[in-house]
Backbone bond lengths (Angstrom), bond angles and torsions (degrees), N, CA, C in turn:
res aa  C-N    CA-C-N  psi(-1)  N-CA   C-N-CA  omega(-1)  CA-C   N-CA-C  phi
1 X - - - 1.503 - - 1.541 112.72 -
2 X 1.270 115.50 138.74 1.461 121.54 171.83 1.522 111.94 -94.51
3 X 1.300 119.76 110.56 1.379 126.76 -170.06 1.520 113.76 -122.01
4 X 1.334 117.50 124.49 1.439 121.19 179.23 1.572 108.99 -111.08
5 X 1.384 115.78 124.04 1.416 121.46 179.52 1.524 108.49 -113.58
6 X 1.386 114.47 127.62 1.453 121.58 174.89 1.540 108.61 -99.60
7 X 1.310 114.56 116.23 1.405 124.45 -179.67 1.527 113.52 112.28
8 X 1.265 115.63 113.99 1.492 120.91 -176.93 1.564 109.58 -113.50
9 X 1.322 113.01 51.81 1.472 120.66 169.92 1.496 104.99 -88.70
10 X 1.313 118.72 -164.66 1.415 124.38 -179.10 1.538 113.96 -55.56
11 X 1.354 116.41 -46.19 1.412 117.96 -175.39 1.628 111.62 -75.06
12 X 1.276 117.16 -43.85 1.425 123.15 176.40 1.624 110.51 -58.54
13 X 1.352 115.94 -47.94 1.406 116.18 -178.51 1.500 113.65 -69.72
14 X 1.270 116.94 -36.09 1.474 119.80 178.42 1.566 110.90 -63.27
15 X 1.365 115.86 -45.43 1.411 124.39 172.85 1.535 111.60 -57.54
16 X 1.334 115.43 -48.29 1.530 119.52 -178.36 1.578 107.69 -63.55
17 X 1.335 116.74 -44.04 1.436 118.42 -177.47 1.552 112.11 -61.97
18 X 1.344 114.85 -45.41 1.483 119.60 -178.21 1.586 111.30 -66.13
19 X 1.361 113.46 -43.45 1.462 115.00 -178.36 1.494 112.13 -70.14
20 X 1.295 121.24 -30.40 1.422 128.83 -178.81 1.599 104.98 -72.11
21 X 1.391 117.50 -43.88 1.425 117.98 177.80 1.510 114.17 -64.18
22 X 1.301 119.30 -25.01 1.453 124.67 177.32 1.515 110.03 -83.47
23 X 1.275 119.11 -2.84 1.523 120.36 170.09 1.598 111.67 102.25
24 X 1.336 118.67 6.79 1.406 120.72 -177.35 1.567 106.84 -76.88
25 X 1.287 116.17 161.76 1.519 122.89 175.80 1.445 104.03 -94.97
26 X 1.339 117.29 105.42 1.516 123.75 -179.70 1.382 118.25 -112.81
27 X 1.364 115.93 129.70 1.515 121.12 170.64 1.511 104.42 -114.14
28 X 1.336 113.89 138.38 1.439 115.96 176.05 1.481 106.82 -123.82
29 X 1.302 120.93 142.01 1.456 124.68 -172.88 1.586 102.25 -119.49
30 X 1.336 111.71 147.57 1.473 120.33 171.72 1.473 108.10 -159.88
31 X 1.370 115.75 152.88 1.509 119.50 178.04 1.515 110.46 -89.82
32 X 1.393 118.69 -3.07 1.376 121.21 -178.22 1.604 110.82 -124.36
33 X 1.295 117.33 108.88 1.428 121.68 -171.61 1.576 110.73 -61.64
34 X 1.247 116.83 -24.59 1.478 120.42 -176.46 1.577 108.38 -69.01
35 X 1.240 117.06 -23.69 1.427 121.47 -179.27 1.529 112.09 -68.31
36 X 1.265 121.11 -28.22 1.395 123.77 176.07 1.513 110.52 -67.61
37 X 1.320 116.02 -49.67 1.474 123.29 177.41 1.543 111.90 -60.68
38 X 1.316 112.22 -42.14 1.466 117.60 -173.67 1.504 113.87 -71.03
39 X 1.303 117.27 -40.90 1.527 124.09 -165.84 1.570 114.36 -110.44
40 X 1.382 118.20 -30.75 1.474 116.79 -176.75 1.468 110.62 -81.24
41 X 1.359 114.16 147.19 1.472 121.57 -176.92 1.568 105.37 -70.42
42 X 1.282 117.57 149.60 1.516 118.68 172.01 1.494 114.39 -63.36
43 X 1.331 115.88 -17.23 1.467 122.12 178.77 1.519 111.56 -85.55
44 X 1.363 120.64 -6.24 1.421 123.93 -173.00 1.583 106.30 -64.27
45 X 1.256 114.12 127.22 1.503 121.66 -179.77 1.533 115.73 -103.99
46 X 1.367 114.35 -8.02 1.437 116.92 -175.71 1.543 111.00 -76.48
47 X 1.353 116.51 -159.95 1.397 119.60 -175.67 1.534 109.81 -112.04
48 X 1.332 117.27 131.87 1.484 122.71 179.42 1.569 101.68 -108.34
49 X 1.367 113.12 119.75 1.497 116.59 -175.95 1.534 107.92 -122.60
50 X 1.276 113.77 127.06 1.548 119.91 -178.11 1.542 104.42 -83.41
51 X 1.305 111.63 126.51 1.508 121.28 176.71 1.487 112.09 148.98
52 X 1.355 111.99 175.24 1.484 119.75 -174.36 1.510 113.11 -93.40
53 X 1.245 118.33 140.47 1.396 119.90 177.82 1.545 116.34 -76.84
54 X 1.380 114.79 3.40 1.396 122.04 174.61 1.557 110.94 -102.52
55 X 1.263 113.53 5.35 1.557 119.43 -176.92 1.563 102.14 -103.38
56 X 1.400 113.79 117.81 1.470 118.08 176.60 1.490 116.37 -55.89
57 X 1.358 115.98 -41.07 1.451 118.62 176.67 1.505 114.00 -59.83
58 X 1.313 118.24 -43.96 1.471 123.21 177.14 1.472 111.16 -60.46
59 X 1.350 117.22 -44.63 1.445 125.17 179.70 1.541 112.03 -59.62
60 X 1.370 112.82 -41.23 1.505 117.74 178.12 1.509 108.95 -69.35
61 X 1.324 116.35 -38.03 1.440 120.61 -178.46 1.599 110.08 -63.84
62 X 1.320 111.86 -31.52 1.491 118.98 174.70 1.483 114.25 -80.86
63 X 1.353 114.55 5.01 1.527 122.60 -178.65 1.454 112.45 56.66
64 X 1.288 118.37 50.03 1.467 123.08 -178.97 1.563 110.89 -64.70
65 X 1.303 118.15 -22.41 1.477 119.28 -179.97 1.519 109.94 -69.11
66 X 1.334 116.30 -20.44 1.480 120.28 175.95 1.525 113.28 -96.20
67 X 1.298 119.47 -5.23 1.526 121.78 -173.45 1.546 111.07 -69.80
68 X 1.307 111.55 141.03 1.421 121.53 171.30 1.495 113.17 -89.07
69 X 1.380 114.34 -24.55 1.432 118.66 -177.45 1.542 107.07 -156.65
70 X 1.349 113.14 147.43 1.598 123.92 178.00 1.499 103.78 -129.99
71 X 1.372 116.40 128.50 1.383 123.75 179.84 1.594 107.93 -125.30
72 X 1.336 117.50 123.36 1.393 121.24 178.71 1.546 113.46 -107.81
73 X 1.321 114.26 110.39 1.466 119.90 -179.58 1.616 110.43 -127.96
74 X 1.255 116.59 34.93 1.433 120.45 175.85 1.628 107.49 -74.49
75 X 1.293 114.29 174.18 1.547 118.39 -169.88 1.542 110.86 -73.63
76 X 1.328 118.90 -25.41 1.493 120.57 -175.36 1.478 113.78 -101.42
77 X 1.329 114.23 127.38 1.515 119.69 172.77 1.548 112.27 -55.45
78 X 1.267 116.87 -44.59 1.467 117.22 -177.97 1.520 115.11 -62.68
79 X 1.280 117.24 -41.31 1.398 124.62 -179.37 1.589 108.44 -70.01
80 X 1.318 118.13 -40.74 1.412 121.20 178.25 1.535 110.43 -62.18
81 X 1.337 116.09 -46.55 1.420 116.43 -177.94 1.483 113.39 -67.59
82 X 1.412 117.81 -39.22 1.436 120.89 176.40 1.444 114.74 -56.39
83 X 1.469 114.19 -47.16 1.447 120.21 -177.78 1.566 106.72 -65.85
84 X 1.360 117.54 -36.77 1.517 113.30 -177.47 1.541 109.37 -72.78
85 X 1.208 118.25 -32.30 1.514 121.04 175.86 1.575 109.85 -59.52
86 X 1.333 114.28 -47.66 1.490 119.73 176.22 1.501 110.91 -61.43
87 X 1.341 120.66 -45.17 1.457 123.33 -178.83 1.524 108.05 -59.57
88 X 1.366 116.56 -48.85 1.406 120.42 -176.01 1.452 117.58 -71.10
89 X 1.330 115.00 -48.34 1.496 117.34 -172.48 1.524 114.51 -97.36
90 X 1.331 120.37 -29.29 1.384 122.83 177.76 1.525 113.89 -82.61
91 X 1.430 111.82 -45.36 1.479 116.33 -172.91 1.538 112.01 -109.87
92 X 1.323 118.22 4.46 1.462 124.24 176.13 1.493 111.94 48.85
93 X 1.305 119.79 48.02 1.490 123.23 174.00 1.553 103.26 -70.02
94 X 1.367 118.97 133.54 1.401 121.84 -174.61 1.592 112.78 -68.11
95 X 1.284 119.95 -37.77 1.477 123.56 179.04 1.484 111.56 -125.63
96 X 1.383 116.03 117.86 1.459 121.28 -178.79 1.573 105.94 -131.25
97 X 1.338 106.29 131.27 1.542 117.12 -174.72 1.526 107.14 -128.22
98 X 1.333 113.34 135.02 1.441 118.65 -172.83 1.572 111.24 -129.07
99 X 1.370 117.88 124.06 1.455 118.15 173.94 1.586 108.79 -84.60
100 X 1.328 108.18 129.67 1.499 114.94 -177.94 1.580 104.59 -129.01
101 X 1.289 115.73 121.84 1.487 120.35 -178.87 1.605 109.39 -70.92
102 X 1.297 114.65 -36.85 1.480 119.17 -173.17 1.529 107.50 -85.32
103 X 1.366 116.26 113.77 1.471 121.29 -179.23 1.561 116.29 -59.45
104 X 1.345 113.72 -35.13 1.425 116.75 174.84 1.505 117.56 -63.75
105 X 1.328 111.13 -40.29 1.488 118.94 178.28 1.559 109.35 -67.60
106 X 1.322 116.73 -36.42 1.467 121.86 -179.33 1.574 106.70 -56.21
107 X 1.268 119.53 -46.93 1.376 121.75 -176.25 1.553 111.64 -60.45
108 X 1.427 113.05 -43.48 1.473 116.34 -179.93 1.573 109.78 -69.65
109 X 1.273 122.26 -33.11 1.421 119.58 178.84 1.536 110.31 -74.40
110 X 1.261 117.97 -26.81 1.511 115.74 175.20 1.490 109.63 -68.03
111 X 1.391 115.76 -36.71 1.452 117.03 177.43 1.572 109.74 -64.70
112 X 1.342 119.21 -28.59 1.395 121.84 178.69 1.560 113.65 -84.34
113 X 1.384 114.89 7.03 1.401 117.41 174.40 1.522 117.83 92.17
114 X 1.306 114.10 5.59 1.556 119.49 177.77 1.490 107.49 -96.13
115 X 1.344 114.28 128.78 1.491 119.74 176.90 1.547 105.48 -78.11
116 X 1.277 112.28 104.44 1.590 121.34 -176.20 1.461 115.20 -109.04
117 X 1.301 120.64 141.70 1.332 129.12 175.53 1.559 111.21 -122.95
118 X 1.397 115.90 132.39 1.477 121.99 -175.38 1.586 105.21 -110.10
119 X 1.300 119.18 104.43 1.454 116.77 174.75 1.536 114.61 -63.54
120 X 1.296 115.01 -23.96 1.476 123.23 179.15 1.539 106.40 -62.07
121 X 1.371 116.43 -50.90 1.473 118.84 176.36 1.549 112.68 -64.81
122 X 1.321 113.81 -39.67 1.524 116.10 -173.12 1.536 108.51 -65.18
123 X 1.340 116.82 -49.46 1.442 122.99 -175.65 1.547 105.77 -65.28
124 X 1.249 125.16 -42.13 1.432 125.36 -178.97 1.473 108.41 -59.59
125 X 1.325 117.48 -45.37 1.498 123.20 -178.59 1.577 107.51 -63.97
126 X 1.302 117.91 -46.03 1.526 119.68 176.78 1.502 111.85 -59.05
127 X 1.305 117.10 -43.32 1.490 119.71 -176.62 1.567 112.71 -67.16
128 X 1.417 110.75 -32.47 1.458 113.65 -179.71 1.517 107.83 -75.69
129 X 1.342 117.91 -33.83 1.477 117.36 175.61 1.517 112.45 -66.58
130 X 1.271 117.34 -34.88 1.519 120.19 175.44 1.509 111.92 -67.96
131 X 1.245 114.18 -30.08 1.502 123.15 179.38 1.564 107.89 -70.86
132 X 1.348 117.10 -32.38 1.420 123.50 -176.47 1.444 112.99 81.32
133 X 1.321 120.54 15.43 1.493 125.46 -177.62 1.546 108.03 -85.00
């Protein structure tokens, strides 16, 4: 699978490292070159591309036209949603997943056809389960 990940923080890098180790064709984008050195494994064989996932030229350089999936896990909800909208509607990527911190926005984006995950909701649920409440 050809997978493009926007955001090379801890989550994006861990996902990129594991997908790459499984043999997928992974491209990871970030606006900070230091993130690649800081978070990607030395064994990472994919492509690390400096630039924004809301820049059409960068997305074309990442070969988004060939992508099977696009995942946005940058720090900002707005940038993640914008990038996912571009991947889904402009480039017709078959699978688009967006991290959204704001649970209320997540529900709205799902209504707009964006597969969205809210770590805020997931962690709250996990903590509640650990609590036993």
